[in-house]
GUTIRO-551733 format. One record per residue: x, y, z of N, C-alpha, C in turn; residue number from 1; residue in one letter. Coordinates in steps of 0.1 Angstrom, whole numbers. Example, Ala and Ser with C-alpha at 12.3 -4.5 7.8 and 13.67 -1.06 7.14 Angstrom:
   n.u   n.v   n.w  ca.u  ca.v  ca.w   c.u   c.v   c.w   n res
   132   -57    78   123   -45    78   132   -33    78   1   A
   128   -22    71   137   -11    71   129     0    79   2   S
This chain:
   n.u   n.v   n.w  ca.u  ca.v  ca.w   c.u   c.v   c.w   n res
   244   599   407   252   604   396   242   610   386   1   M
   243   624   385   234   630   376   240   642   369   2   S
   252   647   374   258   658   367   264   655   354   3   G
   267   665   346   273   663   333   287   656   334   4   A
   295   661   344   308   655   346   307   640   349   5   D
   297   637   357   295   622   361   292   614   349   6   D
   284   620   340   280   612   328   292   610   319   7   L
   301   620   318   313   619   310   322   608   316   8   V
   323   608   329   331   597   336   326   583   333   9   V
   312   582   334   306   570   332   308   565   318  10   L
   307   574   308   309   570   294   324   565   292  11   E
   334   572   298   347   568   297   349   554   303  12   K
   343   552   315   345   539   322   339   527   313  13   D
   327   530   308   320   519   300   328   516   287  14   L
   333   527   281   340   525   268   353   517   271  15   I
   359   520   283   371   513   287   368   498   289  16   A
   357   495   296   353   481   298   350   474   285  17   E
   343   481   276   340   475   263   353   471   256  18   I
   362   481   255   375   479   248   383   468   255  19   D
   381   466   268   389   456   275   383   442   275  20   G
   371   441   270   365   427   269   373   418   259  21   A
   377   407   264   386   398   256   378   388   248  22   G
   366   386   251   358   376   243   343   380   243  23   D
   335   373   236   321   377   235   314   375   248  24   L
   318   366   256   311   364   269   314   375   278  25   T
   326   380   279   329   392   287   322   404   282  26   A
   321   405   268   315   417   262   300   417   266  27   L
   294   405   266   279   405   270   277   408   284  28   D
   287   405   293   286   409   307   286   424   308  29   A
   295   431   300   295   445   300   282   451   296  30   V
   276   445   285   264   450   280   253   450   291  31   R
   252   439   298   242   437   308   244   447   319  32   V
   256   449   323   259   459   334   257   473   330  33   S
   257   476   317   255   490   313   240   492   309  34   A
   235   483   300   222   486   294   211   476   299  35   L
   214   467   308   204   458   313   193   465   321  36   G
   183   458   326   172   465   333   178   472   346  37   K
   188   466   352   194   472   364   208   478   361  38   K
   211   480   348   224   486   344   226   500   348  39   G
   238   505   347   241   518   351   235   529   343  40   R
   234   527   330   227   537   321   212   536   323  41   V
   207   524   325   192   523   327   188   529   340  42   S
   196   529   350   193   535   363   192   550   362  43   E
   199   556   353   199   570   351   185   575   347  44   L
   179   567   338   166   570   333   155   570   344  45   M
   157   561   354   148   560   364   148   573   373  46   S
   158   581   372   159   593   380   152   605   374  47   K
   147   604   362   140   615   355   129   621   364  48   L
   121   612   370   110   616   378   113   625   390  49   G
   125   624   395   129   632   406   135   646   402  50   S
   137   648   390   143   661   385   133   672   383  51   L
   137   684   384   127   695   381   123   694   367  52   P
   111   698   364   106   697   350   115   704   339  53   P
   121   715   343   129   722   333   142   715   330  54   E
   146   705   338   159   697   336   156   684   329  55   E
   144   679   330   141   665   325   145   663   311  56   R
   141   673   302   143   671   288   158   670   284  57   K
   165   679   290   180   680   287   187   667   292  58   T
   183   663   305   189   651   310   186   639   303  59   F
   173   638   299   168   626   291   176   625   278  60   G
   177   636   271   184   636   258   199   632   260  61   Q
   205   637   271   219   634   273   221   619   276  62   T
   212   613   284   212   599   287   210   590   275  63   V
   200   594   267   198   587   254   210   587   245  64   N
   216   599   244   228   600   236   239   590   241  65   A
   241   590   255   250   581   261   247   566   258  66   L
   234   563   259   230   549   256   233   546   241  67   K
   231   555   232   234   552   218   249   550   216  68   G
   258   558   222   272   557   221   277   543   226  69   K
   271   539   238   275   526   244   270   515   234  70   I
   258   516   229   254   505   220   262   504   207  71   S
   266   516   202   275   515   190   289   509   193  72   D
   294   513   205   307   508   209   306   492   211  73   A
   295   488   217   293   473   219   292   466   206  74   L
   285   471   196   284   465   183   297   465   176  75   D
   305   475   177   318   476   170   327   466   176  76   A
   327   465   190   336   455   197   332   441   194  77   R
   319   439   193   314   425   190   319   421   176  78   K
   318   430   166   322   427   153   337   424   152  79   A
   345   432   160   359   430   160   363   416   167  80   A
   356   413   178   358   400   184   355   388   175  81   L
   343   389   168   339   379   159   350   377   148  82   E
   355   388   142   365   387   132   377   381   137  83   T
   381   385   149   393   379   155   392   364   158  84   A
   380   360   162   377   346   165   378   338   152  85   A
   372   344   141   373   337   128   387   336   123  86   L
   395   346   125   409   346   120   417   335   128  87   D
   413   334   141   420   324   149   417   310   144  88   E
   404   308   141   400   295   136   407   291   123  89   R
   407   302   114   414   299   101   428   296   102  90   L
   435   301   113   449   298   115   451   284   120  91   K
   441   278   127   443   265   133   436   254   125  92   T
   425   258   117   418   247   110   422   247    96  93   E
   424   235    90   428   233    77   419   223    70  94   R
   416   224    57   408   215    49   417   205    43  95   A
   415   192    47   424   182    41   417   177    28  96   D
   423   182    17   418   179     4   420   165    -1  97   V
   428   157     7   430   143     4   419   134     9  98   T
   410   139    18   399   131    24   389   127    13  99   L
   382   116    15   372   112     5   361   122     5 100   P
   354   124    -7   343   133    -8   331   128     1 101   V
   325   137     8   314   133    16   302   129     7 102   R
   295   119    11   283   115     4   272   126     5 103   L
   267   129    -7   256   138    -7   242   131    -9 104   G
   231   139   -10   218   133   -12   217   124   -24 105   P
   224   127   -35   224   119   -47   230   105   -45 106   V
   241   105   -37   248    92   -34   241    84   -23 107   A
   235    91   -14   229    85    -3   215    79    -6 108   E
   208    85   -16   195    81   -20   195    67   -26 109   G
   184    60   -25   183    46   -30   171    44   -39 110   R
   173    37   -50   162    33   -59   155    21   -52 111   I
   142    21   -52   135    10   -46   137    -3   -54 112   H
   139   -15   -48   141   -27   -55   131   -30   -66 113   P
   118   -27   -64   108   -29   -74   110   -20   -86 114   V
   114    -8   -84   117     1   -95   129    -4  -103 115   S
   139    -9   -95   151   -14  -102   147   -26  -111 116   Q
   139   -35  -105   135   -47  -113   127   -43  -125 117   V
   118   -34  -123   110   -29  -135   120   -24  -146 118   L
   130   -17  -143   140   -12  -153   147   -24  -159 119   D
   150   -34  -151   156   -46  -156   147   -53  -166 120   E
   135   -55  -163   125   -62  -171   123   -54  -185 121   V
   122   -41  -184   120   -33  -196   132   -34  -205 122   V
   144   -34  -199   156   -35  -206   157   -48  -214 123   E
   153   -59  -208   153   -72  -214   143   -73  -226 124   I
   131   -69  -223   120   -70  -234   122   -59  -245 125   F
   128   -48  -241   131   -38  -252   141   -44  -262 126   A
   151   -52  -257   160   -59  -265   154   -69  -274 127   D
   142   -74  -270   135   -84  -279   125   -77  -288 128   M
   124   -64  -288   116   -56  -297   102   -53  -291 129   G
   100   -54  -278    88   -50  -272    88   -35  -268 130   F
    76   -29  -269    75   -15  -264    66   -16  -251 131   S
    67    -5  -244    60    -4  -231    47     4  -233 132   V
    36    -2  -228    23     4  -229    18     6  -215 133   A
    11    17  -212     6    20  -199    -9    23  -199 134   E
   -16    22  -188   -30    25  -187   -33    31  -173 135   G
   -46    34  -171   -51    39  -158   -53    29  -148 136   T
   -51    32  -135   -54    23  -124   -69    20  -122 137   D
   -77    30  -126   -92    29  -124   -97    24  -138 138   I
  -104    13  -138  -109     7  -150  -124     5  -150 139   E
  -130     1  -161  -144    -3  -162  -145   -18  -161 140   T
  -157   -22  -157  -159   -36  -156  -157   -43  -170 141   D
  -161   -36  -180  -160   -42  -194  -145   -45  -197 142   E
  -136   -35  -195  -122   -36  -199  -115   -46  -190 143   M
  -119   -46  -177  -111   -54  -168  -116   -69  -168 144   N
  -129   -71  -172  -134   -85  -171  -141   -89  -184 145   F
  -151   -82  -189  -159   -87  -200  -151   -90  -213 146   D
  -143   -80  -217  -135   -83  -229  -124   -93  -228 147   K
  -121   -97  -215  -111  -107  -213  -118  -121  -211 148   L
  -130  -122  -215  -137  -135  -215  -139  -140  -201 149   N
  -140  -132  -191  -142  -136  -178  -157  -135  -175 150   I
  -163  -147  -172  -178  -147  -170  -183  -140  -158 151   P
  -195  -136  -158  -201  -128  -146  -200  -135  -133 152   P
  -200  -149  -133  -200  -156  -121  -186  -159  -116 153   E
  -176  -155  -123  -162  -158  -119  -159  -152  -105 154   H
  -152  -160   -97  -148  -155   -83  -141  -141   -83 155   P
  -133  -139   -93  -125  -127   -93  -134  -114   -94 156   A
  -146  -116   -99  -155  -105  -100  -163  -102   -88 157   R
  -161  -109   -77  -168  -107   -65  -162   -96   -56 158   Q
  -170   -91   -47  -165   -80   -39  -154   -84   -30 159   D
  -153   -97   -26  -143  -101   -17  -129  -102   -24 160   H
  -129  -100   -37  -116  -101   -44  -112   -89   -52 161   D
  -122   -80   -55  -119   -68   -63  -124   -56   -56 162   T
  -117   -45   -57  -121   -32   -51  -130   -24   -61 163   F
  -142   -23   -57  -152   -16   -66  -155    -2   -60 164   Y
  -158     7   -69  -163    20   -65  -179    19   -64 165   F
  -185    30   -58  -199    30   -57  -206    29   -71 166   A
  -217    22   -72  -224    21   -85  -228    34   -90 167   P
  -228    36  -103  -233    48  -110  -249    46  -111 168   K
  -256    57  -115  -270    56  -116  -275    46  -126 169   P
  -267    43  -136  -271    32  -146  -267    18  -141 170   D
  -261    17  -129  -258     4  -123  -244    -1  -126 171   G
  -237     6  -135  -223     2  -138  -214     7  -126 172   S
  -202     0  -125  -193     3  -115  -179     4  -120 173   R
  -171    14  -116  -157    14  -118  -150     6  -108 174   L
  -138     2  -110  -130    -6  -101  -115    -3  -102 175   L
  -108    -7   -92   -93    -7   -93   -89   -19  -101 176   L
   -81   -18  -111   -78   -29  -120   -71   -40  -112 177   R
   -75   -52  -115   -70   -64  -108   -58   -70  -115 178   T
   -55   -65  -127   -43   -69  -135   -41   -58  -146 179   H
   -30   -59  -153   -27   -49  -163   -33   -53  -177 180   T
   -41   -64  -177   -46   -69  -189   -55   -58  -196 181   S
   -62   -49  -189   -69   -39  -197   -61   -31  -206 182   P
   -48   -29  -203   -38   -22  -212   -37   -30  -225 183   V
   -36   -43  -224   -36   -52  -236   -49   -50  -244 184   Q
   -60   -50  -237   -73   -48  -244   -73   -35  -252 185   I
   -70   -24  -245   -70   -11  -251   -60   -10  -263 186   R
   -49   -17  -262   -40   -17  -273   -45   -24  -285 187   T
   -52   -36  -283   -57   -44  -294   -69   -36  -300 188   M
   -77   -29  -292   -88   -21  -298   -83    -9  -306 189   V
   -72    -3  -302   -68     9  -309   -56     7  -319 190   S
   -51    -4  -319   -39    -6  -327   -40   -19  -336 191   Q
   -37   -19  -348   -37   -30  -357   -25   -39  -355 192   K
   -26   -52  -356   -14   -61  -355    -4   -58  -366 193   P
     9   -60  -365    15   -68  -354    16   -59  -341 194   P
    14   -66  -330    15   -60  -317    25   -67  -308 195   I
    34   -60  -302    44   -66  -293    46   -56  -282 196   R
    40   -58  -270    41   -49  -259    43   -56  -246 197   I
    48   -48  -236    47   -52  -222    39   -41  -215 198   I
    31   -45  -205    23   -36  -197    26   -36  -182 199   A
    35   -28  -177    38   -28  -163    29   -19  -156 200   P
    27   -21  -143    19   -11  -135    14   -17  -122 201   G
     8    -8  -114     2   -13  -101   -11   -20  -104 202   R
   -14   -30   -96   -27   -37   -96   -32   -39   -82 203   V
   -45   -42   -80   -51   -41   -67   -60   -54   -65 204   Y
   -59   -60   -54   -68   -71   -51   -69   -72   -36 205   R
   -81   -77   -31   -84   -78   -17   -76   -90   -11 206   C
   -63   -88    -8   -55   -99    -2   -44   -92     6 207   D
   -40   -99    17   -29   -93    25   -23  -104    34 208   S
   -10  -107    32    -3  -116    41    12  -114    37 209   D
    20  -123    42    35  -122    40    39  -121    25 210   Q
    31  -128    16    35  -128     2    24  -121    -7 211   T
    14  -115    -1     4  -108    -8     1   -94    -2 212   H
    -2   -84   -10    -6   -71    -5   -17   -66   -13 213   T
   -26   -57    -8   -37   -52   -15   -33   -45   -28 214   P
   -21   -39   -28   -16   -33   -40    -2   -39   -43 215   M
     0   -43   -55    13   -49   -59    16   -45   -74 216   F
    27   -50   -79    31   -46   -92    32   -58  -101 217   H
    28   -56  -114    27   -66  -123    32   -62  -137 218   Q
    37   -71  -145    40   -68  -159    35   -79  -167 219   V
    27   -75  -177    22   -85  -187    27   -82  -200 220   E
    28   -93  -208    33   -92  -222    22   -96  -232 221   G
    22   -91  -244    13   -95  -254    20   -94  -268 222   L
    18  -105  -276    22  -105  -290    10  -110  -298 223   V
     7  -102  -308    -4  -106  -318     1  -104  -332 224   I
     1  -114  -340     3  -113  -354    -3  -125  -361 225   D
     1  -127  -373    -5  -138  -381     1  -152  -380 226   E
    13  -152  -374    21  -165  -374    26  -169  -360 227   S
    23  -161  -350    28  -165  -337    23  -178  -332 228   T
    32  -186  -325    27  -199  -320    34  -201  -306 229   H
    31  -213  -301    35  -216  -287    50  -216  -286 230   M
    57  -221  -296    71  -221  -296    77  -207  -294 231   G
    71  -197  -300    76  -183  -297    75  -179  -283 232   H
    63  -183  -277    61  -180  -263    71  -186  -254 233   L
    74  -199  -256    83  -206  -247    97  -200  -249 234   K
   101  -196  -261   114  -190  -263   115  -177  -256 235   W
   105  -168  -258   106  -155  -251   107  -156  -236 236   V
    99  -165  -230   100  -167  -216   113  -172  -211 237   L
   119  -182  -219   132  -188  -216   143  -177  -216 238   Q
   143  -170  -227   153  -159  -228   152  -149  -218 239   E
   139  -145  -214   137  -136  -204   143  -141  -190 240   F
   140  -153  -187   145  -158  -174   160  -159  -173 241   C
   166  -163  -184   181  -164  -185   187  -150  -183 242   K
   181  -140  -190   186  -126  -189   184  -120  -175 243   A
   172  -123  -170   168  -116  -157   176  -122  -145 244   F
   177  -135  -145   185  -142  -134   200  -143  -137 245   F
   204  -138  -149   218  -137  -152   225  -150  -152 246   E
   219  -160  -158   225  -174  -159   225  -178  -173 247   V
   234  -188  -176   235  -192  -190   224  -202  -194 248   D
   219  -210  -184   209  -219  -187   198  -219  -175 249   E
   186  -221  -178   176  -222  -168   166  -233  -171 250   V
   163  -241  -161   153  -252  -163   139  -246  -162 251   K
   130  -250  -171   117  -245  -170   107  -256  -173 252   M
    96  -256  -166    85  -265  -169    72  -258  -171 253   R
    64  -262  -180    51  -256  -183    40  -265  -179 254   F
    32  -261  -170    21  -269  -164     8  -264  -170 255   R
     0  -274  -174   -13  -270  -179   -22  -263  -168 256   A
   -29  -253  -172   -37  -245  -162   -49  -240  -170 257   S
   -56  -231  -163   -68  -225  -170   -69  -210  -166 258   H
   -69  -202  -176   -73  -188  -175   -83  -184  -185 259   F
   -93  -176  -182  -104  -174  -192   -99  -167  -204 260   P
   -88  -160  -204   -84  -152  -215   -73  -158  -224 261   F
   -69  -170  -220   -59  -178  -229   -64  -192  -231 262   T
   -60  -198  -242   -64  -212  -245   -54  -217  -256 263   E
   -45  -226  -253   -43  -232  -240   -36  -223  -230 264   P
   -37  -226  -217   -31  -218  -206   -21  -227  -199 265   S
   -11  -220  -194     0  -227  -187     5  -218  -175 266   M
    10  -225  -165    18  -219  -154    32  -223  -156 267   E
    42  -214  -153    56  -217  -156    63  -217  -143 268   V
    71  -228  -141    80  -230  -130    95  -229  -135 269   D
   104  -224  -127   118  -225  -131   125  -233  -120 270   I
   136  -239  -124   145  -246  -115   151  -236  -106 271   G
   151  -238   -93   157  -229   -83   172  -227   -84 272   A
   178  -235   -93   192  -234   -95   195  -219   -99 273   E
   186  -213  -106   188  -200  -111   190  -190  -100 274   A
   185  -193   -88   188  -184   -76   196  -190   -65 275   I
   203  -201   -69   212  -207   -60   205  -217   -50 276   G
   194  -223   -54   187  -233   -46   183  -245   -54 277   K
   193  -253   -57   191  -265   -65   181  -275   -59 278   P
   174  -282   -68   165  -292   -63   150  -288   -61 279   G
   147  -275   -63   134  -270   -61   129  -263   -73 280   Q
   115  -262   -74   109  -255   -85   102  -243   -79 281   W
   102  -232   -87    95  -220   -82    86  -215   -93 282   L
    73  -213   -89    63  -208   -98    66  -193  -100 283   E
    66  -188  -112    69  -174  -114    59  -167  -123 284   I
    51  -174  -131    42  -166  -140    32  -175  -146 285   L
    22  -169  -152    12  -176  -160    12  -171  -174 286   G
     8  -179  -184     9  -175  -198    -1  -184  -206 287   C
    -1  -182  -219    -9  -190  -228   -12  -182  -241 288   G
   -18  -189  -250   -22  -183  -263   -35  -176  -261 289   M
   -36  -164  -267   -47  -155  -265   -60  -162  -270 290   V
   -70  -162  -261   -83  -169  -264   -90  -162  -277 291   H
   -95  -170  -286  -102  -164  -297  -113  -154  -294 292   P
  -120  -157  -282  -131  -148  -278  -125  -134  -275 293   N
  -113  -133  -269  -107  -121  -266  -104  -113  -279 294   V
   -99  -120  -288   -96  -114  -301  -109  -108  -308 295   L
  -119  -116  -307  -132  -111  -313  -137   -99  -305 296   R
  -136   -99  -292  -141   -88  -284  -133   -75  -287 297   N
  -121   -76  -292  -113   -65  -296  -113   -61  -310 298   C
  -122   -68  -318  -124   -65  -332  -114   -71  -341 299   G
  -107   -82  -336   -97   -89  -344  -102  -102  -349 300   L
   -99  -106  -361  -104  -119  -366   -95  -130  -361 301   D
  -100  -140  -353   -92  -151  -348   -88  -161  -359 302   P
   -95  -160  -370   -91  -169  -381   -78  -163  -388 303   E
   -75  -150  -386   -63  -144  -392   -52  -142  -382 304   K
   -56  -137  -370   -46  -133  -360   -46  -143  -349 305   Y
   -34  -145  -343   -33  -152  -331   -21  -146  -323 306   Q
   -19  -150  -311    -8  -145  -303    -8  -151  -289 307   G
     2  -146  -282     3  -151  -268     4  -140  -258 308   F
     2  -143  -245     2  -133  -235     8  -140  -222 309   A
    14  -132  -214    19  -137  -201    19  -126  -191 310   F
    19  -130  -178    18  -121  -167    27  -126  -155 311   G
    34  -116  -150    43  -120  -138    43  -109  -128 312   V
    44  -112  -115    44  -102  -105    59   -96  -103 313   G
    60   -83  -104    73   -77  -103    78   -79   -89 314   L
    69   -78   -79    73   -80   -65    79   -94   -62 315   D
    72  -104   -69    76  -118   -67    90  -120   -73 316   R
    92  -114   -85   105  -115   -91   116  -108   -83 317   L
   113   -97   -77   122   -90   -68   126   -98   -56 318   T
   116  -104   -50   119  -113   -38   127  -125   -42 319   M
   125  -131   -53   133  -142   -57   147  -139   -60 320   L
   149  -128   -68   162  -125   -73   171  -119   -62 321   K
   165  -111   -53   174  -104   -43   172  -109   -29 322   Y
   165  -120   -27   164  -127   -14   157  -119    -4 323   G
   146  -113    -8   138  -105     2   127  -113     7 324   I
   126  -116    20   117  -126    25   102  -122    27 325   P
   100  -109    29    86  -104    33    82   -93    23 326   D
    71   -95    16    66   -86     7    61   -73    13 327   L
    56   -74    26    51   -62    32    61   -51    34 328   R
    74   -55    36    85   -45    38    86   -36    26 329   A
    81   -40    14    82   -32     2    75   -19     4 330   F
    65   -19    12    56    -7    13    56    -1    27 331   F
    67    -4    35    67     0    49    73    14    50 332   S
    81    19    40    88    32    41    99    31    51 333   G
   105    20    53   116    18    63   129    22    56 334   D
   135    33    60   148    38    53   159    28    56 335   L
   160    22    67   170    12    70   169     0    60 336   T
   157    -4    58   155   -15    49   159   -11    35 337   W
   155     1    31   157     6    18   172     8    15 338   L
   180    13    26   194    15    24   201     1    22 339   S
   195    -9    27   201   -23    26   198   -29    12 340   H
   185   -29     9   181   -35    -4   180   -26   -16 341   Y
   181   -13   -14   179    -4   -25   192    -3   -33 342   G
   191     4   -44   201     5   -54   206    20   -56 343   F
   218    22   -59   223    35   -62   217    41   -74 344   S
   215    54   -74   209    61   -86   217    59   -98 345   T
   230    55   -97   239    53  -108   238    38  -113 346   L
   231    29  -106   230    15  -110   220    13  -120 347   D
   222    18  -132   212    17  -143   214     4  -150 348   V
   204    -5  -150   206   -18  -155   207   -18  -170 349   P
   217   -25  -176   219   -27  -190   223   -41  -193 350   T
   219   -46  -204   223   -60  -208   238   -61  -210 351   L
   244   -50  -216   258   -50  -219   266   -50  -206 352   A
   262   -41  -197   270   -40  -184   266   -49  -173 353   G
   255   -57  -175   251   -65  -164   239   -59  -157 354   G
   228   -66  -156   216   -60  -150   218   -55  -135 355   L
   225   -63  -127   226   -60  -113   240   -59  -109 356   S
   249   -55  -118   263   -54  -115   266   -42  -106 357   S
């Protein structure tokens, strides 16, 4: 087939086949039979070599024109079939506006339990008049230990308990803070009493098991003025525990202990009734009156000023309040775990509305 009449007939046949294609699958079959490697139009181009030189240009132009017409017809028919298919879908598919709204990323996302507990703690202490102070994770030996009255031979200053950086040329070393107490020190150095702050943040120690991780979260509190005494400390901790565990009463006992930066020092236990386990005691935090040496190190006169400090692990509080058995899961990145223990982005804790309601 090489005559002009034959090309006209071929064009009419292909256009008829294209117009007769009832769906996209049939249309694609027509395309392959016409323009594929072995299609009827493609085969015409293979005959150019057998034609006399004076006929090749005219024949080639005619075949290319035919190929363009067929391509245009295929595109037009494809668009018509797609429009018809969409119209058919719209006739049969309906949107049921009475169905519940599908959850989106905002509703499906979860706040980590530790972040939620931090917000709860800040809400409670803000109501007592405390402000939030923050500091850097990398600290100096002086701020992390020296000014806190921690002697050079103390076990906490050894490499097996603290993450140190490489020594500087002068022999000093930076470290990852082992508590948020340096925030208290920097506050006392830079701010005159009265001081009433809490210092939340990440802290780091060389420890790892079911209830300890190398990085964990802590919040410490500090009050400094001219008249603060032990009774104020006990009241603050008691009111905090009642608000945090959302109970009307909480049993507490204060056991004598020793910390280099407080004197006297105490560890605090609460009755497990607060979390539904009567008959048990749970250790939750350490506290005490700020040591006079710490006040002197920060440029405060211990004859004029006194105060109290306390520290509690946010991860520990989270495990107790929400019944989470393994601390390591906090840092696993398990979305199934987070969807179970996490909180909605709209669950903003307030004392008026209930911290965990």
